[in-house]
C-alpha positions in Angstrom: 24.3 -25.9 22.5 25.4 -29.4 22.8 24.3 -32.9 21.8 25.5 -36.3 22.8 25.4 -39.7 21.2 26.2 -42.4 23.8 27.0 -46.1 23.6 26.8 -46.2 19.8 27.6 -49.6 18.4 30.4 -48.7 15.9 34.1 -48.3 16.5 35.5 -44.9 17.2 38.1 -45.3 14.4 35.4 -45.5 11.8 33.5 -42.5 13.2 36.6 -40.3 13.3 37.0 -40.6 9.5 33.8 -38.6 8.9 34.2 -36.4 12.0 37.5 -35.0 10.7 35.8 -33.8 7.5 33.0 -31.9 9.2 35.0 -30.5 12.1 35.0 -26.6 12.2 32.4 -26.3 9.4 29.2 -24.5 9.5 26.2 -26.5 10.7 24.3 -26.3 7.4 27.3 -27.4 5.3 27.9 -30.3 7.6 24.3 -31.4 7.6 24.2 -31.4 3.8 27.4 -33.3 3.6 26.4 -36.0 6.1 23.0 -36.5 4.4 24.6 -37.7 1.2 27.9 -39.1 2.5 28.6 -42.7 1.3 29.6 -43.9 4.8 27.0 -45.9 6.9 28.0 -44.1 10.1 27.5 -40.6 8.6 23.8 -41.1 9.4 24.6 -41.4 13.1 26.6 -38.2 13.0 23.8 -36.5 11.1 21.3 -37.4 13.8 23.5 -36.0 16.6 24.3 -32.8 14.6 20.6 -32.3 13.7 19.7 -32.7 17.4 22.3 -30.0 18.4 20.9 -27.6 15.7 17.4 -28.2 16.9 18.4 -27.6 20.5 20.0 -24.3 19.5 17.0 -23.1 17.5 14.4 -24.2 20.0 16.1 -23.5 23.4 18.4 -20.6 22.6 16.5 -18.9 19.6 19.5 -19.0 17.3 19.5 -19.0 13.5 20.7 -22.2 11.8 22.9 -20.2 9.3 24.9 -18.6 12.2 25.9 -21.9 13.8 29.2 -23.8 13.3 30.8 -26.8 14.9 33.0 -25.7 17.8 34.1 -29.2 18.9 33.4 -32.7 17.8 34.9 -35.4 20.0 34.6 -39.1 19.4 35.5 -41.2 22.5 35.8 -44.9 22.9 33.4 -46.5 25.3 32.5 -50.1 26.4 34.0 -53.0 24.5 31.8 -56.1 24.3 33.9 -59.2 24.3 32.7 -62.2 22.4 34.4 -65.4 21.2 34.4 -67.4 18.0 35.0 -71.2 18.5 37.7 -72.7 16.4 39.4 -76.2 16.3 40.9 -78.0 19.2 38.6 -76.4 21.8 40.1 -73.0 21.3 38.4 -69.6 20.8 39.3 -66.4 19.0 38.3 -63.1 20.6 35.9 -60.8 18.9 35.9 -57.2 20.3 32.7 -55.2 19.6 33.6 -51.6 20.2 31.3 -48.8 21.0 31.6 -45.0 20.9 30.4 -41.7 22.4 29.9 -38.5 20.4 30.2 -35.1 22.1 29.2 -32.3 19.7 29.2 -28.6 20.6 27.9 -25.7 18.4 28.7 -22.1 18.7 27.5 -18.9 17.1 29.8 -17.2 14.6 
């Protein structure tokens, strides 16, 4: 019972803040936390977790109350490189980081 979020346009450092909170929680508690969390990227984690729970219910006939988060890994992915022009024909680098989310659920 897995779900993946690939090439998400947010830095892994920001995603890991919320991922640390919901790691090793039950799926229902984590969904309710993510739904009302004040962070913008909590919505992204909510979608991935909701997808994993839906996969477990539909494909494996599991109960939502029996599921908990076994592993939640946030990996860095491609870095888009952009530049910002400044004086004297120079440029400052802008790094737009992306992330991958690997989420695995397990039955208690």
